[in-house]
Backbone bond lengths (Angstrom), bond angles and torsions (degrees), N, CA, C in turn:
res aa  C-N    CA-C-N  psi(-1)  N-CA   C-N-CA  omega(-1)  CA-C   N-CA-C  phi
1 M - - - 1.475 - - 1.509 108.84 -
2 D 1.347 113.60 136.33 1.464 119.18 179.05 1.521 110.83 -65.12
3 I 1.345 116.13 142.14 1.475 119.97 -177.07 1.520 110.53 -60.01
4 Q 1.324 118.40 -36.81 1.464 119.91 179.54 1.513 112.20 -64.31
5 D 1.341 116.57 -31.35 1.463 120.09 176.87 1.521 110.31 -66.26
6 I 1.313 116.91 -32.41 1.484 120.92 176.75 1.544 108.16 -74.32
7 L 1.311 117.38 -47.83 1.455 121.47 -175.38 1.535 112.55 -59.04
8 K 1.289 117.15 -35.83 1.475 119.63 -177.77 1.527 112.87 -70.05
9 T 1.350 116.56 -10.26 1.469 121.01 176.23 1.530 110.98 -95.30
10 V 1.311 118.67 -8.60 1.469 121.99 -169.50 1.516 112.37 -83.87
11 D 1.336 115.21 129.03 1.474 121.43 162.46 1.523 103.93 -93.49
12 H 1.360 115.42 99.77 1.487 120.63 -175.44 1.530 107.27 -71.00
13 T 1.306 115.79 117.22 1.477 120.64 -158.96 1.522 112.21 -118.05
14 L 1.325 114.37 136.25 1.473 121.92 166.95 1.517 108.07 -144.76
15 L 1.334 115.19 108.27 1.469 121.10 -176.83 1.535 110.15 -124.58
16 A 1.299 117.79 15.26 1.466 120.22 178.37 1.505 111.59 -61.24
17 T 1.317 116.79 142.04 1.465 121.66 -177.02 1.546 111.63 -69.60
18 T 1.330 116.45 -15.73 1.457 120.26 -178.44 1.529 112.18 -103.65
19 A 1.345 117.87 8.63 1.458 120.28 -178.29 1.483 113.54 -61.75
20 T 1.331 117.55 126.33 1.465 122.63 177.10 1.533 109.96 -88.30
21 W 1.334 115.40 167.75 1.460 118.64 174.74 1.526 111.50 -60.43
22 E 1.304 117.50 -36.41 1.473 121.08 176.45 1.525 110.09 -60.66
23 D 1.336 117.33 -40.37 1.454 120.96 178.90 1.512 110.20 -65.58
24 I 1.335 117.02 -42.69 1.464 120.92 179.77 1.516 111.09 -65.58
25 Q 1.318 117.60 -40.46 1.465 120.99 176.52 1.527 111.34 -57.33
26 A 1.319 115.78 -41.11 1.475 119.26 179.95 1.550 110.71 -63.67
27 I 1.324 115.94 -39.60 1.465 120.31 177.55 1.522 110.72 -64.28
28 L 1.328 115.65 -44.22 1.471 119.89 178.70 1.496 112.79 -64.11
29 D 1.335 116.56 -43.28 1.483 121.01 178.49 1.503 110.58 -60.51
30 D 1.333 117.39 -42.32 1.471 120.58 -179.34 1.531 110.71 -69.19
31 A 1.312 117.20 -39.18 1.466 120.88 179.10 1.516 109.72 -59.77
32 I 1.310 116.01 -41.52 1.485 120.74 178.55 1.544 109.86 -68.32
33 A 1.318 115.97 -50.28 1.466 119.67 -175.99 1.521 114.52 -63.14
34 Y 1.323 115.33 -35.11 1.469 120.48 -176.73 1.537 113.25 -100.50
35 Q 1.314 115.20 3.12 1.453 122.05 175.37 1.534 112.29 53.83
36 T 1.344 114.79 51.53 1.455 118.97 176.64 1.530 109.86 -77.54
37 A 1.324 115.80 169.43 1.462 120.26 -179.22 1.528 111.97 -63.63
38 S 1.325 115.13 -38.97 1.480 120.79 179.41 1.516 109.13 -163.99
39 A 1.328 113.78 172.86 1.474 122.18 164.78 1.527 106.85 -113.18
40 C 1.329 116.42 125.96 1.451 121.78 -176.21 1.528 108.20 -106.00
41 I 1.334 116.25 115.11 1.464 122.25 -170.68 1.508 110.68 -135.74
42 P 1.360 117.68 167.20 1.457 121.14 179.34 1.526 111.38 -64.59
43 P 1.347 116.18 149.90 1.494 121.12 -178.77 1.519 112.44 -55.88
44 S 1.307 117.78 -36.64 1.463 120.53 -175.48 1.513 113.40 -64.14
45 Y 1.335 116.90 -17.77 1.453 120.22 -179.67 1.545 113.54 -101.82
46 V 1.334 117.20 -1.94 1.450 120.83 -171.16 1.569 112.24 -59.75
47 K 1.322 115.84 -49.72 1.479 118.10 -175.34 1.539 110.47 -61.29
48 K 1.308 116.70 -46.63 1.460 120.72 -178.88 1.521 110.21 -65.57
49 A 1.316 116.11 -40.36 1.475 121.80 -178.98 1.517 110.88 -65.94
50 A 1.346 117.13 -43.25 1.464 120.65 -179.39 1.520 110.57 -60.82
51 A 1.353 116.20 -41.03 1.460 119.00 177.79 1.540 111.71 -66.64
52 Y 1.327 114.92 -36.85 1.457 121.18 -176.24 1.542 111.36 -66.86
53 V 1.331 115.84 -43.70 1.474 118.74 -175.69 1.533 112.58 -83.35
54 A 1.332 116.30 -21.65 1.472 121.79 177.18 1.529 113.18 47.41
55 G 1.359 115.20 44.77 1.445 119.83 175.83 1.520 115.85 83.83
56 K 1.312 118.02 2.27 1.478 120.82 -176.73 1.533 113.01 -77.90
57 T 1.332 116.67 -17.44 1.461 121.59 171.33 1.508 107.24 -150.25
58 A 1.328 116.55 154.97 1.460 121.45 177.40 1.530 109.70 -73.59
59 I 1.324 116.12 143.27 1.466 122.80 175.60 1.497 109.56 -102.59
60 C 1.313 116.54 120.79 1.474 123.24 176.01 1.522 107.38 -110.62
61 T 1.355 115.77 144.15 1.455 119.74 173.84 1.512 110.47 -142.88
62 V 1.313 115.05 175.64 1.479 120.77 -172.81 1.516 110.63 -117.79
63 I 1.332 115.60 149.27 1.481 120.98 174.71 1.532 108.26 -133.80
64 G 1.331 113.80 153.14 1.477 118.35 -175.66 1.516 111.51 61.50
65 F 1.297 115.46 27.41 1.480 121.26 -166.67 1.525 111.00 -100.26
66 P 1.358 119.82 139.76 1.456 126.53 -4.28 1.528 115.40 -97.73
67 N 1.332 117.74 -1.79 1.469 118.79 -169.92 1.521 114.77 -93.17
68 G 1.317 117.81 -22.17 1.457 121.05 172.61 1.495 117.14 77.57
69 Y 1.324 119.29 -1.17 1.458 119.16 -173.38 1.522 114.50 -98.14
70 S 1.301 118.57 13.26 1.463 119.94 169.23 1.525 108.15 -69.62
71 T 1.340 116.61 164.51 1.455 119.04 -176.33 1.537 112.44 -71.99
72 T 1.314 115.03 162.64 1.432 119.18 177.86 1.537 111.29 -61.23
73 A 1.318 116.68 -39.40 1.472 120.15 178.95 1.518 111.77 -62.12
74 A 1.329 116.86 -37.61 1.458 120.91 178.12 1.532 110.57 -67.41
75 K 1.331 115.82 -41.04 1.470 118.97 -179.76 1.534 110.77 -67.49
76 V 1.323 115.52 -39.69 1.498 119.50 177.88 1.524 109.23 -60.34
77 F 1.328 116.48 -45.21 1.471 119.27 179.02 1.519 111.51 -61.66
78 E 1.347 115.99 -43.55 1.476 119.92 178.60 1.541 109.67 -59.18
79 C 1.314 115.71 -43.41 1.467 120.17 179.21 1.540 111.76 -61.08
80 Q 1.309 116.17 -49.05 1.470 121.02 -179.54 1.519 110.39 -61.67
81 D 1.321 117.14 -41.96 1.450 122.47 -179.11 1.533 110.18 -64.53
82 A 1.340 115.93 -44.68 1.477 119.82 179.75 1.508 112.08 -61.08
83 I 1.336 117.24 -43.36 1.436 121.52 179.05 1.538 111.57 -66.01
84 A 1.322 115.20 -40.99 1.480 119.14 178.04 1.525 110.11 -62.51
85 N 1.330 117.15 -30.42 1.458 121.62 179.53 1.530 113.23 -82.97
86 G 1.331 117.06 -8.08 1.465 119.16 175.21 1.527 115.78 116.37
87 A 1.316 118.81 10.05 1.463 120.17 177.83 1.502 110.48 -70.33
88 D 1.324 115.74 139.38 1.477 122.11 176.10 1.518 111.84 -96.17
89 E 1.319 117.48 -27.32 1.462 122.02 -176.44 1.522 110.19 -138.88
90 I 1.329 114.74 145.50 1.471 121.95 -177.20 1.524 109.36 -122.64
91 D 1.325 116.11 127.28 1.472 122.30 172.11 1.520 109.22 -108.80
92 M 1.292 118.20 109.73 1.488 123.12 -176.81 1.521 109.91 -103.05
93 V 1.318 114.87 151.32 1.476 121.00 176.06 1.542 108.35 -105.35
94 I 1.347 116.38 130.39 1.456 119.35 176.60 1.507 110.63 -72.67
95 N 1.325 115.52 165.63 1.456 122.94 176.53 1.546 107.66 -86.98
96 L 1.317 115.95 104.43 1.464 121.01 -177.21 1.526 111.45 -67.97
97 T 1.359 117.53 -23.56 1.471 117.52 176.27 1.498 109.57 -65.09
98 D 1.332 118.75 -32.67 1.472 119.81 174.86 1.509 111.97 -65.72
99 V 1.328 117.54 -36.82 1.467 121.13 176.10 1.521 109.72 -60.13
100 K 1.317 116.09 -50.20 1.451 120.13 -174.55 1.514 112.17 -69.54
101 N 1.352 116.31 -24.80 1.476 120.00 175.33 1.531 112.68 -89.15
102 G 1.334 116.30 0.20 1.449 120.45 179.29 1.529 114.16 75.52
103 N 1.345 116.31 17.82 1.450 120.75 -177.71 1.543 112.17 -89.86
104 F 1.333 115.86 62.13 1.456 119.72 -176.73 1.504 112.42 -70.09
105 D 1.339 118.36 -27.58 1.457 120.07 175.94 1.534 110.73 -64.56
106 S 1.327 117.10 -35.46 1.480 121.14 178.38 1.520 110.02 -66.20
107 I 1.309 117.59 -40.56 1.450 121.02 178.97 1.529 110.37 -64.11
108 E 1.331 115.17 -43.57 1.462 119.22 179.35 1.530 111.33 -63.10
109 E 1.325 117.37 -42.26 1.456 120.69 178.51 1.521 110.95 -63.42
110 E 1.324 117.25 -41.95 1.467 119.96 178.72 1.542 110.80 -61.37
111 I 1.306 116.86 -46.05 1.467 119.45 -179.89 1.516 110.44 -60.66
112 R 1.336 117.63 -40.09 1.448 121.16 177.56 1.521 112.64 -59.20
113 H 1.346 114.67 -43.96 1.470 119.28 178.40 1.528 111.55 -61.10
114 I 1.328 115.19 -43.03 1.461 119.41 -176.27 1.533 110.12 -73.03
115 K 1.316 116.07 -37.06 1.455 118.91 175.97 1.526 110.07 -61.47
116 A 1.312 116.99 -39.96 1.498 119.23 177.89 1.533 110.09 -64.63
117 A 1.326 117.02 -38.30 1.471 121.30 178.69 1.537 110.63 -67.70
118 C 1.322 116.57 -27.47 1.477 120.98 -179.24 1.520 111.51 -73.49
119 Q 1.308 117.52 -17.53 1.476 121.99 -175.39 1.530 108.77 56.29
120 D 1.325 117.24 -119.92 1.483 117.37 -176.91 1.545 110.95 -99.34
121 H 1.324 116.74 15.83 1.482 119.20 178.26 1.517 109.62 -86.01
122 I 1.328 115.11 156.34 1.442 120.81 -178.22 1.519 111.77 -73.00
123 L 1.342 117.12 134.39 1.448 123.68 176.25 1.512 111.14 -117.01
124 K 1.330 115.83 123.56 1.461 122.48 174.70 1.520 109.52 -111.60
125 V 1.298 117.06 135.08 1.469 121.83 -174.97 1.541 109.26 -109.47
126 I 1.311 114.98 116.02 1.474 120.63 -178.41 1.519 108.95 -88.85
127 V 1.343 115.47 122.64 1.495 118.96 -175.70 1.524 112.74 -107.50
128 E 1.317 119.28 -5.03 1.470 124.37 176.58 1.519 111.69 54.93
129 I 1.316 114.78 73.40 1.488 120.33 -171.05 1.539 113.80 -61.34
130 C 1.325 117.27 -28.44 1.461 119.54 -179.03 1.528 112.93 -65.03
131 Q 1.337 117.28 -14.80 1.437 122.10 179.73 1.537 112.96 -103.48
132 L 1.322 115.81 6.53 1.492 120.32 -172.74 1.527 111.67 -115.52
133 T 1.341 114.52 149.10 1.445 120.43 165.06 1.521 108.52 -79.53
134 E 1.319 118.52 165.89 1.456 120.63 176.41 1.531 110.50 -60.98
135 E 1.329 116.93 -41.42 1.453 120.63 180.00 1.532 110.41 -60.92
136 E 1.338 117.41 -42.65 1.454 120.62 178.37 1.511 111.65 -63.75
137 L 1.315 117.27 -41.11 1.459 121.11 179.05 1.519 111.22 -62.29
138 I 1.307 117.41 -43.02 1.458 122.10 178.27 1.517 111.71 -62.31
139 K 1.342 115.18 -43.01 1.474 118.77 176.64 1.537 111.63 -62.24
140 L 1.323 115.36 -40.09 1.463 118.49 -179.58 1.510 112.84 -68.40
141 C 1.322 117.45 -30.39 1.482 120.13 173.91 1.533 110.32 -58.16
142 G 1.374 115.29 -40.78 1.464 119.21 177.72 1.526 111.16 -69.77
143 V 1.303 117.67 -40.20 1.465 121.91 178.83 1.511 111.65 -60.33
144 V 1.317 116.31 -49.59 1.464 121.34 -178.84 1.534 110.56 -61.73
145 T 1.285 115.04 -41.34 1.473 119.94 179.02 1.505 111.26 -63.13
146 R 1.297 117.50 -51.03 1.504 121.33 -178.22 1.526 111.77 -64.38
147 A 1.336 117.54 -31.63 1.455 121.03 -177.94 1.541 112.75 -76.97
148 G 1.325 116.94 -11.60 1.458 120.19 174.92 1.532 115.24 84.96
149 A 1.330 117.65 19.45 1.480 119.68 175.83 1.512 110.62 -70.11
150 D 1.316 115.47 160.54 1.465 119.41 -178.00 1.523 112.55 -88.24
151 F 1.327 116.35 -31.23 1.464 121.48 -178.57 1.522 110.72 -138.26
152 I 1.310 117.01 151.33 1.447 123.35 161.47 1.542 106.43 -108.68
153 K 1.339 115.77 134.78 1.459 120.71 -173.45 1.523 109.87 -120.11
154 T 1.298 116.43 139.64 1.475 119.51 -172.48 1.525 115.15 -68.42
155 S 1.333 117.57 -41.36 1.464 118.26 -161.80 1.521 112.71 -157.60
156 T 1.335 115.50 156.51 1.459 120.27 171.64 1.504 112.57 -83.77
157 G 1.347 116.53 -25.98 1.459 121.06 -171.93 1.516 111.95 84.48
158 F 1.358 116.38 2.58 1.474 120.82 -178.67 1.520 111.10 -114.00
159 S 1.309 118.44 5.37 1.477 120.98 -178.73 1.530 109.61 -106.84
160 T 1.293 117.00 -152.07 1.463 120.38 -172.94 1.507 114.70 -86.64
161 G 1.339 117.30 -4.67 1.461 119.67 179.26 1.508 110.12 -164.94
162 G 1.327 115.49 167.95 1.446 121.42 -179.68 1.531 111.57 -119.63
163 A 1.334 114.82 -151.68 1.472 120.64 -177.41 1.513 111.24 -64.00
164 T 1.309 116.14 145.36 1.457 122.60 172.82 1.533 109.29 -130.68
165 F 1.330 115.02 153.35 1.454 119.02 177.73 1.533 110.68 -63.04
166 D 1.343 117.22 -41.45 1.449 121.26 -177.70 1.542 110.93 -60.08
167 A 1.338 116.33 -43.63 1.478 119.83 -177.99 1.519 109.85 -65.40
168 V 1.326 118.59 -42.38 1.454 120.73 -179.86 1.507 110.65 -64.37
169 E 1.322 117.61 -38.69 1.473 120.91 176.35 1.556 110.26 -60.75
170 I 1.329 115.91 -44.57 1.464 118.83 178.57 1.523 111.10 -62.71
171 M 1.326 116.65 -45.57 1.469 119.68 179.04 1.535 110.98 -58.89
172 A 1.320 117.14 -44.66 1.454 120.57 -177.83 1.552 111.45 -60.62
173 K 1.319 115.95 -29.62 1.467 118.87 -179.73 1.513 112.38 -80.33
174 H 1.333 118.76 -24.61 1.447 120.40 -166.95 1.550 115.56 -117.75
175 I 1.317 118.63 -8.49 1.470 119.72 175.80 1.503 110.07 -80.35
176 G 1.352 114.46 161.74 1.459 119.87 175.84 1.517 112.19 -75.95
177 K 1.307 116.87 168.49 1.452 120.58 -173.38 1.549 113.38 -68.65
178 D 1.342 116.79 -19.60 1.460 119.07 -179.00 1.519 113.53 -97.74
179 V 1.340 116.55 4.53 1.478 122.19 -179.49 1.524 109.16 -106.06
180 R 1.319 115.13 132.01 1.492 120.31 177.68 1.519 109.92 -105.93
181 I 1.312 115.76 169.30 1.457 122.02 -176.33 1.513 110.74 -112.75
182 K 1.331 116.16 135.53 1.466 121.44 169.38 1.513 108.49 -115.58
183 A 1.327 116.29 120.37 1.454 121.67 175.12 1.540 107.41 -94.50
184 A 1.314 117.02 130.61 1.449 120.97 -176.27 1.508 111.15 -147.64
185 G 1.306 115.41 147.58 1.469 121.25 176.54 1.515 111.93 97.86
186 G 1.323 116.43 108.88 1.458 121.95 170.96 1.515 114.51 80.42
187 I 1.328 118.52 14.53 1.483 119.75 176.87 1.523 107.87 -77.30
188 S 1.313 116.44 108.27 1.471 119.80 -165.74 1.494 115.22 -119.36
189 S 1.341 117.54 3.94 1.482 119.66 178.37 1.508 109.98 -147.39
190 L 1.332 114.47 156.26 1.461 118.91 176.88 1.518 111.88 -65.51
191 A 1.332 116.38 -32.25 1.442 120.90 177.70 1.521 111.56 -63.58
192 D 1.351 114.75 -44.37 1.449 118.27 177.31 1.486 111.95 -64.81
193 A 1.331 117.43 -40.61 1.452 121.94 178.67 1.538 109.51 -58.95
194 E 1.309 116.30 -45.78 1.478 121.08 179.84 1.525 109.87 -61.80
195 Q 1.330 116.64 -42.07 1.466 120.33 -177.57 1.560 110.44 -65.32
196 F 1.325 116.87 -41.31 1.473 119.31 177.64 1.508 110.65 -60.85
197 I 1.337 117.73 -40.04 1.459 120.43 178.61 1.520 110.39 -65.62
198 K 1.310 116.75 -41.91 1.463 120.12 179.30 1.521 111.89 -62.37
199 L 1.335 116.05 -32.10 1.475 120.67 -178.69 1.518 112.34 -79.86
200 G 1.350 116.55 -11.88 1.442 118.45 174.95 1.513 116.14 129.51
201 A 1.337 117.83 -0.50 1.471 119.70 179.04 1.512 110.21 -73.48
202 A 1.346 115.93 131.11 1.465 121.18 177.22 1.513 111.71 -97.95
203 R 1.331 116.25 -17.96 1.454 122.25 176.84 1.545 108.54 -134.71
204 L 1.341 113.96 152.83 1.452 121.55 175.64 1.517 107.59 -129.11
205 G 1.320 117.31 123.08 1.454 121.73 175.61 1.506 108.99 -94.17
206 T 1.319 117.27 112.30 1.448 120.11 -173.15 1.515 110.93 -162.86
207 S 1.322 115.52 150.65 1.469 120.90 172.04 1.523 111.22 -105.20
208 R 1.330 116.75 -5.98 1.481 120.30 -168.78 1.513 114.43 -94.93
209 I 1.330 117.61 -25.90 1.472 118.60 -172.47 1.513 112.69 -61.55
210 I 1.325 117.90 -43.37 1.459 118.97 179.27 1.511 110.39 -65.28
211 K 1.326 118.78 -37.79 1.454 121.93 176.36 1.502 111.37 -58.65
212 L 1.348 115.65 -41.92 1.454 121.60 179.50 1.545 110.33 -66.53
213 V 1.329 116.87 -41.27 1.460 120.62 179.12 1.516 109.86 -65.08
214 K 1.331 118.10 -41.62 1.466 120.87 177.32 1.529 109.90 -61.46
215 N 1.291 117.37 -45.02 1.477 120.50 -179.67 1.521 110.81 -62.31
216 Q 1.312 116.10 -40.29 1.460 120.88 178.74 1.514 111.52 -61.64
217 K 1.340 114.89 -41.92 1.483 118.96 179.90 1.528 111.62 -67.15
218 V 1.338 115.54 -35.56 1.471 119.28 177.08 1.539 109.81 -63.73
219 Q 1.332 115.38 -45.90 1.458 119.11 179.39 1.530 113.65 -62.85
220 E 1.334 114.38 -32.72 1.466 118.04 178.58 1.511 112.84 -85.43
221 G 1.347 116.66 -4.85 1.424 120.26 179.59 1.501 115.96 73.61
222 T 1.396 114.73 24.32 1.465 118.70 -178.08 1.522 111.43 -111.02
223 Y 1.297 117.29 12.52 1.482 120.41 -177.57 1.497 109.75 -142.39
């Protein structure tokens, strides 16, 4: 697979709590230079980042992040605020306590509310696969599909595990035709990135792919 085909699926991500504006600028510059799908950054930087990139790359941000157990009203406000500040895409975290209590209708209702708040912006739903049974993951594929989200996303990258090939295979079998998959968390090689894409991922949430591409160019003497 051509490297550019991989890069165009990447949400180039920096969500560290210690990220400085200089760090965020570097992420934005790389997202523009390497033509990634978006730059995924903390909500507090969205307004400044949107002005900085001036439409040269999409700005993605997170809500209910990373634990997901804030109220629906709080998440809706976060979504509206992020969009008002210039976000193009929203990655929300579901309430895992609802999963464990079997309240899948509540999760679906919450996603519907946030999708409505997103208007025509892309909504990705983070289900945190490392905390789920296979049965729960399959149920959530149905929930996300019925709620009208654009993507189901594997992980926050802040829990006990990230994307796995097995989980992406399960998602690909059980999501609706209008829902895409974002694999995120722990994607550490170009080979793994390619495999996730082959299994059905349309987006990759990672900070490492561009670093790997830069290193490859250095080794080839083209950078």
